[in-house]
C-alpha positions, 0 to 999 in steps of 0.5 A: 513422457507420453508411453503411448508414443514408444510402442510405435516408434521402433516400427516407424524408425524401421520403415524411415530407415528403409525408405532412405534407401529408395529413389528420391521420388519415394523418400518424400513418402515418410515424413509425410506419414511420420510427421505427426509422430515428428512433431510430438517427438519435438515438442516433448523430448527433454525436461527443464530442471527444477528450481531448488528450494528457497532456505527458511529464514533464521529466528529472531532472538528473544529480547532480554528481561525487563526489571524492576529493582530497588536499589541500596548501597549493595552491589548488583549484576544483571544481565539483561542481553537479547538472544542471537538470531539464528541463521537463515538456511542454504537455498537448495541447488537446482535440479539437472535437465532431462536432456535425453530423449526417451523416444530415440536420438533426439540430437541425431538424424530424427531431429533434422526431419522436425518442421520447427525450431527447437528450445533444449531444456533448461537449466533448473534455478537455484533456491534463495538463501533464508534471511538471518534472524534479527537479534533481541534487544537488551531489556529495560531496567527501571531503578527505584532510589533514594540516593542517586549516588547509589546507581553506581553499585548496579553493573548491568549488561543489556546489549542487543543480540547479533543479527544471524547470517543469511543462507547461500543461495543454491547453485543453478544448473547448466542448460541442455546443449544441441548436438544438431544446431540446424537441418534442413527440411524439404516438403514437396506438393503435387504429384512427382513428374507433373508440371504442379510438382514443387519442392521447397527447403527451409532451415530449422535451428536448435537453441541450446537450454538457458543455464539456470540463475544461482539463488541470491544470498539471504541478508543478514539479520539486524542488531538488536538494540541496546536496553534503556534505563528509567530511574524514579525517585522514590520507594513506591512503584509508580502506578500504571497509566492510562493516557489514551482511551478509545471509545464509542460516542454512546459511550460519552453519555453522562459519564466521566473518564478518568486519565493518567499519565507518568511524566518523564523528562529525557536525559543523557549519560546513563553510562556515568550514573551506573558501574563502569563498564555497564552496557546500556543505551547512553539515553534515559528517563528520569520520573518527573511527576505523575498527571491525573485528568478527568475528562467530561462531553457536554452535548449541545448539538440538535441531533442526540449523541445517540444518533453517533452512537458507533463513531469512534472517539479517542482521548488522550491525556497530554504532558501538558496536562491537556485532554485531546479529543479525536473524533472519526475522519467521518463525523465533523465536530465543532466545539470547545473545551475547558479545563478546571479542577483536573476536570476537561469538559468539551461542549459539542455545538455542532455535529454533522456527518462527513457525507452530509456536508457536500450534499449542495445542489442547483435549485434555480437558474433565473433572471438575465443581465445584472439580476442574473443569479444561481440558487443553490440548496443544501439539501442537508440543511446544514449551512446554519453550521458550515462555512461555505465559500463560493468560486465560479468559472462563468462561460458563455457561448462564443459565436466566432467558434461555432455552437460548441465553443465556449469563452471564459468570461469570468473565473474567481472568488465570489464576494462575500457581499454577492452571496446571500443566505436564507436558511439552507438556500443560497442565492449567487449574484452572478450578474454583479460580477465582472462579466460582460453584458453580452454574455448576460443576455438572454438566450446566451448559452452558458457553461457554470461551474461552482466550487463551494468550499465547506468548512467546521472547525478545522476540517474543510471539503470542496464540492463541484456543482455544474450547471449548463443552459441558456439565459431565459428570456423574461417573462412578458407580464400583462397587467388585468 
């Protein structure tokens, strides 16, 4: 609220009330003098209700403890249950709007002199309830045994925690109601008594404020998962495994990397192995064997491996004891792997940055008729390693459609026998395609679109090359 207006309001009201007893010709003076102040009053009265604060989400329950045990004939009782999630907080109720005016009767006679429509203050919306915390998962149990029947002495409870309840949404508050819903304002122009003196009356309305919406209830937290069982027929604990290694290309130089993996078989029926009443997931793992393999790269690419030093490489040992090598998406690699005596070698024949794959450009458009050809050059000079296939769309100018009209004369793949490569330069024998002779004549305007598909190993990319111009006339050669 602007407090500066309050000191002016009593004087203004007194003046307006006094003029209400004057003749009609004098009563029009008040709105003219007070119009700015009435406008401010209408715009500033009251205040919308403030929205309530959202409730905080409940904290997730902690997961149960993971344990490794060596079992014998002695009974074992374990509680590996996850903890319950906490409840979400309720949303705060919306705040009531300020429906009164501090500058006078906002719903009485003053308002009828306001020259615009009014919206009463809206109610405050309720805050949303907080989400309930998720229940913690049951812990995992790894059992080392010599006699499988001894697992029946293990009683374990590895249930997931309950999810917390979502908080309730706060209540919205009601909007303010108008005491006077319509009024008329008379506006006069000109001098009273003169021919140009005219008065008009316009109707204005007040609309009730909207009720604040109720906040939405928070969702309940999810139930935690049951814990899992793993069994190992051994008295020795398993060594940690390293099935995956991520490194930079430069780190592969003259080095061997050792990968290891504990291979497991998936089984069903964990409850039948343990003591009656045990609570754990029915799917369990049974240790089969330990896999170990070394890896080394053999570099035969012309560019040194240091040129690709920052490119990422991932090595992964599979359950089939094979080492998979994955290169960065920004590097195309062609090679082959060989495994012998627990050593996998990967020979890199070609390595090309992805940005160099699609650097083809038109070098020359030459001759006419059946000798018409389009020459394309590989600016990156990698075509000795990359496989390239071409598809062309050949359009010629059709005089029946005017100067700008083009007609498609051929669209399809270019047979390999019509493509020749000289190192990094391709010649496309367009004149040998099934194109009408009149579209190959000198002086004919053509629009050519070539799509080159470039591939290396399992990766491929497309590049579109466009050329537009006229088929040149043959040069006249004069014998000396």
